[in-house]
C-alpha positions in Angstrom: 148.8 133.9 -13.6 145.7 132.0 -15.5 142.6 132.8 -13.1 139.3 131.1 -14.1 136.3 133.4 -12.5 132.7 131.8 -12.3 130.6 135.0 -12.4 127.1 135.7 -10.8 123.7 134.7 -13.0 122.1 137.7 -12.8 123.2 140.8 -14.8 123.8 143.0 -11.9 125.2 140.7 -9.0 128.2 140.0 -12.0 128.4 144.5 -12.7 129.0 143.7 -8.1 131.7 140.9 -8.9 133.4 143.9 -11.2 135.3 145.3 -8.1 136.7 142.1 -7.2 137.9 141.3 -10.6 139.4 144.9 -10.7 141.4 143.6 -7.7 142.3 140.2 -8.9 144.0 142.8 -12.2 145.9 145.0 -9.7 147.6 142.5 -7.5 148.1 140.3 -9.9 149.5 142.4 -12.9 150.2 139.3 -15.6 146.7 138.0 -14.7 144.6 136.7 -17.9 140.5 136.1 -17.1 138.7 133.1 -18.2 134.8 134.1 -17.4 132.6 131.3 -17.5 128.3 132.6 -16.2 125.4 132.7 -17.8 124.1 134.5 -21.0 124.1 137.7 -20.0 126.9 137.9 -17.5 129.2 136.9 -19.7 128.4 139.8 -22.4 128.2 142.2 -20.0 131.5 141.2 -18.9 133.6 139.7 -21.7 135.1 143.3 -23.1 137.7 143.0 -19.9 140.8 144.2 -22.2 142.2 140.8 -19.2 139.6 138.5 -20.6 141.5 135.9 -22.9 138.0 133.9 -23.0 134.5 134.0 -22.0 132.0 131.0 -22.2 128.1 130.8 -21.6 127.7 128.0 -18.9 125.5 125.1 -21.1 125.7 122.7 -18.0 122.1 123.1 -17.1 120.4 122.2 -20.2 122.3 118.8 -20.3 120.8 115.6 -19.6 123.4 114.7 -16.8 124.9 117.8 -15.6 127.2 116.1 -13.8 129.0 115.0 -16.4 128.9 117.8 -18.5 130.8 120.1 -15.7 133.3 117.0 -15.5 133.9 117.6 -19.3 133.6 121.2 -19.3 136.8 121.2 -16.8 138.9 118.5 -18.0 138.2 120.6 -21.6 139.7 123.8 -19.7 142.2 122.3 -17.5 144.4 124.0 -14.8 144.7 127.8 -13.5 147.0 129.2 -11.2 143.6 130.5 -9.5 140.1 129.4 -9.6 137.3 131.3 -8.0 133.2 131.0 -7.9 131.4 134.2 -7.3 128.3 131.1 -7.3 127.4 129.6 -4.0 126.4 126.3 -5.8 127.5 122.9 -6.1 128.1 122.5 -10.1 130.4 125.4 -9.6 132.6 124.1 -6.4 132.1 121.1 -8.9 133.8 122.6 -11.6 137.1 124.5 -10.3 137.6 120.6 -8.4 137.3 118.7 -11.6 140.1 121.7 -13.5 142.5 120.7 -11.1 143.9 124.5 -10.3 145.4 124.0 -6.5 144.1 127.1 -5.1 140.7 127.3 -5.4 138.2 129.5 -3.3 134.4 129.9 -2.6 132.2 131.1 -0.3 132.0 128.8 2.7 128.8 125.9 2.2 128.3 122.7 3.1 129.8 121.6 -0.4 132.5 124.4 -0.8 134.2 123.4 2.7 134.7 119.8 1.1 135.9 120.5 -2.6 138.0 123.7 -2.5 141.1 124.8 -0.9 139.5 128.0 0.8 136.1 128.7 1.6 136.2 131.5 3.6 133.4 133.0 5.4 131.8 135.4 4.0 129.3 137.9 6.1 126.1 138.4 3.9 125.4 141.8 6.2 127.5 143.9 3.7 127.2 145.5 0.1 127.9 142.2 -2.1 130.5 144.4 -4.2 132.4 143.9 -0.5 131.8 140.5 -0.1 132.5 139.3 -3.4 135.8 141.5 -3.2 137.1 139.6 0.4 136.1 136.3 -1.1 138.7 137.8 -4.2 141.2 138.7 -2.2 140.8 135.7 0.3 144.6 134.9 -0.5 145.9 137.7 -0.9 147.6 139.1 2.0 148.8 142.6 1.0 145.3 143.9 0.0 144.0 147.3 2.3 140.6 146.4 2.2 139.3 149.0 -0.5 136.5 148.1 -2.6 136.4 150.0 -5.9 134.3 151.5 -8.1 131.7 148.7 -10.6 133.8 148.4 -14.4 132.5 147.8 -17.7 134.4 148.3 -20.9 131.3 149.1 -23.0 131.5 152.5 -24.8 128.8 154.5 -23.3 126.8 156.1 -26.1 127.1 159.8 -26.9 123.0 161.4 -27.4 123.1 164.3 -28.7 120.7 166.0 -26.1 120.8 164.8 -22.3 118.2 161.5 -21.7 116.8 160.9 -18.6 116.3 157.0 -19.0 113.2 155.4 -17.5 114.0 151.4 -15.9 110.1 150.1 -14.9 111.4 145.9 -15.0 113.4 144.4 -12.7 114.0 140.1 -14.3 113.3 139.0 -10.5 110.1 139.2 -10.2 107.2 141.7 -9.9 107.2 142.8 -6.3 110.2 144.6 -7.3 108.5 146.6 -9.8 107.0 150.4 -8.9 104.4 151.3 -11.8 104.2 151.8 -14.8 101.6 154.8 -15.0 104.3 156.7 -12.2 107.3 156.4 -14.2 105.5 158.3 -16.7 104.2 160.5 -14.4 108.1 161.3 -13.2 109.0 161.3 -16.9 106.4 163.9 -17.7 107.9 166.4 -15.4 111.6 166.1 -16.6 110.9 165.6 -20.5 111.5 170.0 -20.9 114.9 169.1 -19.6 115.1 165.5 -21.4 114.6 163.3 -24.2 113.3 160.1 -22.6 113.9 156.2 -23.1 112.0 153.4 -22.1 114.1 150.6 -21.5 113.0 147.0 -20.9 113.8 143.7 -21.2 111.7 140.7 -24.2 109.4 140.2 -20.8 108.7 143.8 -20.3 107.5 145.3 -23.6 104.2 145.4 -22.3 105.1 147.1 -19.3 107.1 149.3 -21.4 104.0 149.8 -24.2 102.0 150.9 -20.7 104.4 154.1 -19.9 104.2 154.7 -23.8 100.7 155.0 -23.5 100.9 157.2 -20.6 103.2 159.7 -22.1 101.1 159.6 -25.2 98.3 160.7 -23.0 100.1 163.5 -20.8 101.0 164.6 -24.7 104.9 163.9 -24.0 106.2 163.2 -27.6 110.4 162.9 -26.9 110.3 159.1 -26.0 111.9 156.0 -27.7 111.2 152.8 -26.3 113.7 150.5 -26.5 111.8 147.7 -24.7 113.0 144.6 -26.1 115.1 146.2 -28.9 118.2 145.9 -27.5 121.0 143.3 -26.8 123.2 143.4 -23.9 125.8 145.5 -24.7 123.7 148.0 -26.7 121.7 148.3 -22.9 125.0 149.0 -21.1 125.5 151.5 -24.6 122.8 153.0 -24.1 122.4 153.2 -20.6 126.1 154.8 -20.3 124.8 157.3 -22.2 121.9 159.2 -19.7 122.4 162.1 -18.3 119.6 160.9 -15.8 118.3 157.4 -14.7 115.6 156.1 -12.5 114.8 152.6 -12.2 113.6 150.0 -9.6 116.8 147.8 -8.0 117.9 145.8 -11.0 121.0 145.1 -13.0 120.0 148.3 -15.4 120.1 150.5 -12.3 123.9 148.7 -11.3 124.5 149.1 -15.4 124.1 153.0 -14.7 126.4 152.6 -11.3 129.1 151.1 -13.2 129.0 154.6 -15.9 128.1 156.6 -13.1 124.9 158.4 -14.1 122.7 160.2 -12.1 120.5 157.6 -10.5 116.8 157.1 -8.5 116.5 153.5 -7.4 113.0 152.6 -6.2 113.8 149.8 -3.9 110.7 147.9 -2.5 111.3 144.1 -0.8 115.0 143.4 -1.8 117.8 144.6 1.3 119.2 147.5 0.0 122.3 147.4 1.8 123.8 144.2 0.5 122.3 145.6 -3.8 122.0 149.1 -3.7 123.9 151.2 -6.3 127.6 151.1 -5.3 129.9 154.4 -5.5 127.3 156.1 -7.1 128.1 159.2 -6.3 125.2 161.4 -7.8 122.1 158.7 -7.0 120.0 158.0 -4.0 117.0 155.8 -2.7 113.1 156.2 -2.4 111.8 153.0 0.3 109.6 152.9 2.6 110.5 151.2 6.2 108.1 148.3 6.5 107.3 145.4 8.7 107.3 143.3 6.3 110.3 143.7 4.4 112.9 143.2 3.1 111.3 140.2 2.1 112.7 139.0 -0.7 110.2 137.1 -2.2 109.1 137.1 -6.2 105.4 138.4 -5.0 104.1 140.4 -2.4 103.8 137.1 0.2 101.0 139.4 1.9 99.4 140.8 -1.2 99.4 144.7 -0.6 102.5 145.5 -2.2 102.8 148.3 0.5 106.3 148.9 -0.1 105.6 149.5 -3.7 102.2 151.0 -3.1 102.8 154.0 -1.1 105.6 155.2 -2.9 104.4 158.3 -4.6 105.7 160.0 -8.6 105.9 163.4 -6.1 108.2 161.5 -3.5 110.9 160.4 -7.0 109.6 163.6 -8.4 111.9 165.3 -4.9 114.3 163.0 -5.1 115.6 163.6 -8.2 116.0 167.7 -8.0 117.8 166.9 -4.9 120.5 165.2 -6.8 120.6 169.0 -9.0 121.8 167.7 -12.0 
């Protein structure tokens, strides 16, 4: 059973699609997957034991994306089933161009004319549920149960209990709590945990600010990994943590996949749709605001009160309530 899957672009969204992939693996026991996606999504999910091929989608970089999409589809050939988790024209075209008979995508102005199965999926539910319902569109016997997140990268084994700090959020500054407050929280627990500061290549400066704040508090048992890990290393290190404190971000979903106890700080985003899926020891810290969720990359009102009003003491109490 050859199945083509076009993954979501963002790391967190790709991980939230893993329950749907696990369902496909369960309901099609002889499944062999071909994954197509962004670099980060492929790097995180290519280790699935049923993945035969993992392809980074480079068509956007070409001078003629339509033609590049057609050529990629012809190289791939037909599948028994093809599904896209992106609501995007070129993804629908790619499925259509493969000449696969059963092609699934969320209903849109383009997919409904191009593909065989285009169900309407309500967005007022967690993304893991949305993706799972989409994947099970052509399956009659699904019981509606959505499994946990799944990553197949082995977690690192640390010699001491380790607290991971993730102050970044790729989508934009509106999702980011403040480095000095992350440092205040981390310093509260440095007697119990070693500390790792995480961050991507564009978050090195923010991580350095956390590091400087920890130094000023005479905290020495930390490691700054910002900008120093690839996706596999990032997942392995987060998976080995005993506690994770983070913004709403891709690394938050990595922690959920490994069932790492997590406190997540939410501001402008829809927490009911993107919170830590089925992470048994996790909680959210957020303030209800008239202007949220605005889903903006930067605060449109310039006050950022959904984040400025969240104090370090609130996050510290949330950690204590996890009873780790």
